[in-house]
Every structure is written in C-alpha cells, then in structure tokens.
N, C-alpha and C positions, 0 to 999 in steps of 0.2 A: 562614568554613568551606566549603571546597568541597562540592558536591554531587554524590554518587557516580554514576554512569551508569544511566540507565534501560535495564534489559534487556527486549526483546521478545522471546518466541520465537514460531517459525511457529506454534506450536501456539493462542498467545495471539492472534495476529493474526487466523488463522482462525476461532476462536471470535468475534471481534468481527465479523466478515463473517457468520457465521452470525447470532447475533444479529440483527443488522441488515435482515436479508434478510425481507421479508414474506411470510407463509405461503401466498401464492397466487402468489410469484416463478418465472419460468420459470428463473431462474438457481438450479440444483440440484447439490449433490454439491462445493462449493468446496473447495479444498486449497493451502493457501500455501506456497511454497518460498523460503525465505531462502537467498540465496549471497552472496559476498563481490562479486559482479557484479550482482546484480540481485534483485528481490523479484518472484516470479510467482505468479499467481493461477490456478489452474486450477480449470474449471467445465464443467457442460455448459448449452446452452439449449437446450429443446426436444428434449432427447435427443443433441445435436450436443455435440462437444468443442470449448471454445474456450480462450483464456488470454490474460492480460494481462500483462506483464511490465514493469517498471520500475526506474530508478535514483533511488532518493530520494538530493537533495543539498541542503545549505545555500548560499542564494544571497542576499544581501543580508541577513541574518539572518533568512531564512524557508526552511522547510521546503518542497520543490518536487519535482515529480515531473519526471525528463528522461527521454530513450532510452525513451521509451513505445513498446512494440509491442503489437501485436495479432496474436492466430493463431486460424483459425477462422471461423464465421459471424457471431461478435460484431465483425469487420471489415465486413461487409456491411451493417452498421445504425450502428455508430460509426465515427468516424477514432479515429487514436491523437493528434490535438489536442482532440475532443472528452473522450477518457477524461483526458487531462493537466488540462484546465479543469477537471474533475470532481474528479479527485485532489487538485488545488492548494487547490479549496473546501475540500474535508475536513480536507486539511493545516493550514490556514489556521484553521478552525473547532477544531482539534484542539490548534493552538499556544496559541491565545484562552484556551481550558478551563487550559491550563497556567499560564498568567499567567506565564510564565518565557520567556526567549528560548532557541531551541535553539543550543547553539555547534557541535557536530558531531554527525553518525549516521555510524555505522561497520556495515557489514554483515559479518558471519560468517557460516560455515555453522551454520544451524539457528536464528538468532538476529540482532537488532539491539542495538546500544549508542547509545543518546542521550543525549550528554551537555549538560542542562541549566546555563545560565547564572545 
C-alpha cells in the first residue's frame, strides 16, 4: 500500500528550528519561507539580518542540500560549503530516524511534500 506524502509546512519547519536553538543562541527571530525554488531561513545574528537558502533534492536515494546561498554577516563566519555539510548531516540523521527511503521531495508555496518509500 502506498504511503501518502508527508507534508511539512513552513510553520512546522520554523518551529523545529526554534525548538532546536539553545536559549543563549546568537541566532534570533528565525523565519522560514518555502517556495517552489528554495527553502529560505532568515534570522538575525547579534541584531544583523542574515539568511540561508537551499534547494533540497534527492540524490542517490539521499536527501541533500544543493544550491546553498548565504546572505548577510553569516557569510563572514561560515561558507555555503560549511552550511551544506551541516545540512546534509542533519538530513541524514532525519532520514535515519524515518527508517524509510525518501523517493522525492516537492517544494510548494508554503510547504514541502516528502514521498517516502
């Protein structure tokens, strides 16, 4: 029996980010935007606006971050390659917890659909 797609809204994604930030984190005010072209997380670091944009894709059966871009002062501390590596680690951890392969991911305005195998 096919498994229906798992829908993740930008509000759910944003709540996951907030819940995983330590109380004394310099990252504040996270806000997630999901469009058909990217997932964008904007936030402030020590009061300065920054953002990370990424296109999640399935490659060789794994969820990976592609086309990672940074905006603002975060780019002075981390590179897009650093963020890609970090995101791919988190994606691999999440996929391991699902205990199912991910067949596809589709970005929509305001949410993403994840088709599990």
